N, C-alpha and C positions, 0 to 999 in steps of 0.2 A: 703110615703109623699113625698110633692111636693118641689121642690127646692124653696130656697129663691131668691125672683128677686131683684138685685140689682144695683145699678148706679157704675159707676168706682169710683167715687170718696169714695164709702164706701169699697172699694176693702181691704183695712187692717183688717175692721170690721170682714171678715170669713179667713183670712190667718193668721193660726197659728207663732205670733213671734218668731224668733230667730232659727227657723226649717230647712229644706231644701224642697224646691220646685221644681217640673220638670216642666220647661217651654217648653212647646212642639214647636218647632221653625220649621227647612225647609220652605216648602211652606205653610203649614198651621199655622205660628205664627199668633197670634192675637196682632196687634198692638194696638188694644184699651186696653187689658189687661197688653201689656207691658208699654203702657205709664200709664195708672194707679198704673203700680207699683212705678214709677219713681214719679209720684205726692206723692204715701204714705210716702216715705223719713222715719223719725225716725220712726215711729209706727210700720214698718217692723221688728225693732230691728237687729241683728244679723243676717237677714236671708241668706242663701245660696242657690242659684239658681243653677240647672243645666239643661244639655240639650244640643240638636247635633244641634249646631249652623256653618251657613255655610256660607263660607266667598263670599262676594261678595250679599248675600241674606240678611241676618241677622244682623242688624246693630245695634241693642237695645243692650245694657249692661248689663240691670238691677241692675245697682248698685244704687240704692236710696238711700242709705247713705254710710258714711266710714265705718261702719261695716258690711254691706252687701258685700258678696264674690259669687265668680262663679267657677263652676265646668264644665269642659266643655272639649269636644272630638275632636274637629278642632278649631285651631287658628284664629279668624276673625281678622282684623288691628285692630278695634275700643277695641277688649278684649286684644290682644297683649297691647296696649297704656295703659291699667289700671294696668299693673303692678303687684303688689305682691298682688292685690286683686284677681287674678284671678289662679286658680289652674288645670292644665295643662294633661290629662291621655290621654296617647298616646296608645290606644288600638283598638285590632281589633273589630267588629261588634258584634261577639260571646261574646267578654269578656265583652263588653259595657253594652248589656244585663244582664250578670253574675253580673256584678256592681249594674244595676239599682234595680237588685231581691233581692239584699245583705243588701245595703244601707237603712237606715230608711229616707223613703221620706213620707214628713208630708201632705204635698199638692200637687195639680197640676194646672197647667194654660192650657187651650186648648183649642180649635175648634171644633166645630160639627155643622154636617146639624141639622136643625131643627127633632123634632121626626116624624117618620113615624105611620102608622096607629096604629102599633104596640107597638108604644112607644118607639121606637129605634132609638138614634142618631149616623148616621154614623161618623165614622171618613173620611170620604170621603178619598182621594188619599194620608194621611198621616195616615200608618198603624203600623208602624214600631215598636215601642218601648211599647206606652201607652195603646196601646189594650192586651198586655198581663198582664202589672203590675198594671193598674188601680184597680183592688179589693182590693189590700193591700195597696192603698193610701188612708186616710180615709176624708181628704179634696179636694172636685172634683169639681172646678170653671170652669164654660165653657162659652164659647160665642158661642151663638147661631147664626149662621152666614147661612140666608137664601141662599146665593149663594156657600155655600158649595154643592159641588156634591154628592149622595149619591153613594157609590160604593160599588161592590160586593166582598167576600171571608173573610169577619168578619162580626159579628154580630151587631158592636157597642157598646154603653154602654145604659143601659135605662135612660130613663129621669127621672125616679123617684129614680135614684142613685145619682144623680147631688146633690151639697150642696146648688151651688147659681150659678145664670146663670145669662148674661147679653143679651141683643137681637140687633143686628146691622147687619148691612150689609157690609163685606169689600172682595174685589176681592182677590183671593189666591196670595201671592208673586212668583214670578217668572221671568225670562228674555228668551229671543230669543239664540237658539245656534247659528244662523247667517248661513253663506255658509262657509264651509270648503274651506281652501285653497288648492295648486296646491299638497302640499307638502302631506299634510294628505289624500287626494285622492288619493295618489301614495300608501302611507301606507294603506290604505284600501283595494286597488285591491291587494297589496300582504294577508292581513288579510283572505279575504273572499274566496280565492281558498282553505281554509284549513275547510271551515265551508261547510258542505253537505246539501244537499234539507233535508229538515226534522228534520234539526238541533235547537238544542236550546242554544241560544245565552246570555250571561250576559255579560254586559259592564255598564260604567258610562255614564257621560256628559263631553262634549268638543268637539274642533274639531275631533281629532282621532275617538273616540267613534260616533260622529255623521257622520262621512265620512264611516264608517263602516256599519251601519246601511241603510244608502243610496245606499252604495255598493250592498247590498244583495236583490234590488228590482227585480233582475231576477230569484232571487232564489225562491222556493216553500215550503210551508208547515213549515214554519220558526215559532217557537216558541220564546219567551222571558221570561226568569227567572232572575232577578236582584234585587236589592235593590234600584237602582234608574231608574227612567223611564223618557225620554224626547220626545221633537217632533218629532225625529226622527223615533219612532215606527209608527205615522200616515203615514211617506212615505210608510214605508212597507205594512201597511193597504191597501191604494189606490192603491198599485202596485199589489194588490193581491198577496202579498207575503207569509202574514199571515198565517197558519192553522186555518183550520176552529173553531168554537167555542170558549172558553176560550183561547185566543193564546199568552196572556201577562200578567206574575205574578210579582208584584213589590212591596216594601215598601212603594215608597214613589215616585209622581210625581212632576217634578219640569220644568216647561217649559210656554209656553205661552197661553194664554185664549182658543185658540186653542185644546191643547190640554186637559186644563181643563173641556172642554165642549163635550171630547169625554169619558173622563174614566168613566161614569157612562152606558158604552154599556157593553155587554154580552161578549166583546173581554176581558175585561180588570177584574183583579181580584186585592184587595188588602189584603196582609198578613203580619203578624206578621216575626221579624225578625227568630225568631226560623225555621219560614218556608222558607223564602226568603235565609238567611245564613245558614240558619242547614246542616252540613257537610252529615247527612244522606240522606236528604231530596236531596239535590244534586249529589250524589252519584247514587241516582237511576234515573235519568234524563239520558233518550238514548242519545247521541251523544251531549254531553252537552259541550258547547265552551265558556271557560272566557276569555275574550278580555279585558285587563286593560293597562291603561297606568304607564310612570314610566318618573321618571327626569333624572337618570342615571341608565345604567346596566354597571358592570365592566366584565371583561374579563374571572372570572369565572362565569359568568350568575348571580352574584348575582344584585338585584335590590334596589334601591334606590329610594321611593317616597314619603317621609315625610318630606325634608327639602329644601327652597328655600334659596335665597337671602336672602329675608327677615327674615331668621330661620325656626323653625320648625313650620311646618302647620299642622300636622295631626300625626296620627297613619297610622299603615297599614290599617287603614279601613278597607272595605269588603276584599279586594283581597286575604289576605292570608284564609280565611272563605272559597271563593270557590274554592283557589287552593287545599285545604285540601279536598273537597267536590269534586273536580273534581277528582284528585288523587284515593280516594278510588271507584270512580266508572267506573276509564278507559275514562273519558272526556279528554279534550285538554284546555293547559293552555299559553294562547300566553300573550306576551308584546309589546306592540306596542310604539313608539316614533321616533320623528323626531331625525336625525342621529346628527343635530348639534344644537346650539344657538348661540344668539349675532350675527347674520349675518352670519353663519359659522366659527367665531372664536375659537369657545368652541366647542369641542366634547364630546358628552353625552354618547358615549361608552368609556368610561373610563380605563387605567389600574387597576391592581390586588389590590382589596380592596381600592380604588380610588375613589369610591363616597362619597358625602357629607352627613352626617348623619348617623342615624340607618339602616341597611340592612332591608326593608321591606319584602322581599321575598327571603329565601335561595335560593342556586344554584341549588335545588334539588325538588325548589318550581315552575320551569319552563319550559316550554316544548320548547317554540320557542319565539324567539325575532325578531321583525320585525323593520325594519326601510324603508326609502323611497329606500334607496337602495336594500333591499331583504330582506329574510327570514333567520335566522340561526335557523336552527334547530338542539338543543342541547341534543336530547335523545339518550343517551347511549354512547356519546362521552366521550373521555379523557380530563382530563383539558387541553394540549395543543390544541387537537381538536376544544374544544369549542372554546378555546381562536383564533384559525384562522377562524373559522367562524365568530365569533363576531367581527374581522377586518375585515374581508370582507364585511359586510354591515354599516362599519364607512364610514365616509366621505373618500374619496379617500387622500384627502390634511393631512387627521389624521392618516393615516394607518402606516407609515414608525414609528411616535413617538409610537403608541399603539404596532407596532412589537418591537420596542426598550425596552419598557416597560415590556415586557412578558419576553423578552432575561434577563434582568436584573433581573427579580425575579425569572428564573429557575437557574441563576448562584450562587444563595445564598444557594442551596441544592447540 
């Protein structure tokens, strides 16, 4: 049966009121459907929306009326401002998938490419969760977007399985990663010394991940296996650093139009979270190196990555999934961060148990901590030796304070 073609104003006629709706966001958020939700207002009843909402990218709240609620796994400024209408679940990616498989989801709002000759609609470069759970969601409302690139790695969804469709052009959401500063470039220089030719790299978005990938342009036969893919992978491709064939496997691409124009090529595959973040999958990857960022690292080597001065912003995300897989397969786990913040006045290497918020990665979940001052290889070290190694990569003017904090800690036992 062909799906029903609707106009945005009639969205409420196909959404089950009072249910839970998965709103696919990231770079593939349909602004047309998001705005239609807000216009539907009271007709949606006490509907709950859930999804992966990226700070700085996804600004809609989906709170169409006072009874609507949002369940989120990342805290955007807009959702934080909504107060008690928003429930925040600080989960790793594997647990997000488990939750979405378990809870009842009544409808999904998402964007796809037009059907191909076989009647299949590609999810494009947003293949993280919906690709695995759509068969158990009874109402599937698709924004058919002619500008959505078709990608490899997944079959997509049959056009005939859609409940209702709206067709319109929309550029994928994104942003430019910009040019890394000198600190990020220095950090990247220390990181890439641990990445061999023929290695497979996982990293995210931001100044340091971008600098790391750009610092790999002289390497050869590099592969990417990551939850997030950004523009910097194109620099690797342009430099001839990527392996032949399908060298880039990701769950979601977030970047510029340059990236979205490239993701249809045979060098890219977009696969669900069970593949990108699956510990057993990651464990089977030869020479796997996970490179993730942090807000703070304490002298035990515990990593804090979930809380800023604005409050809690996320759970551990994918870092814990990749750390688990890397450990099982003999890969390498690197955390990279600047040594200081606030113009050098605040050390991001902190005293024992001195980080803000929950511990995102335990002391046994990391191998190497990198700042612009060098790399601290923590593998096989005692607590005292770990502390000394970490003090050695802190900013010089903070080292005495850190040493004193460690001495005070030891004196209590």
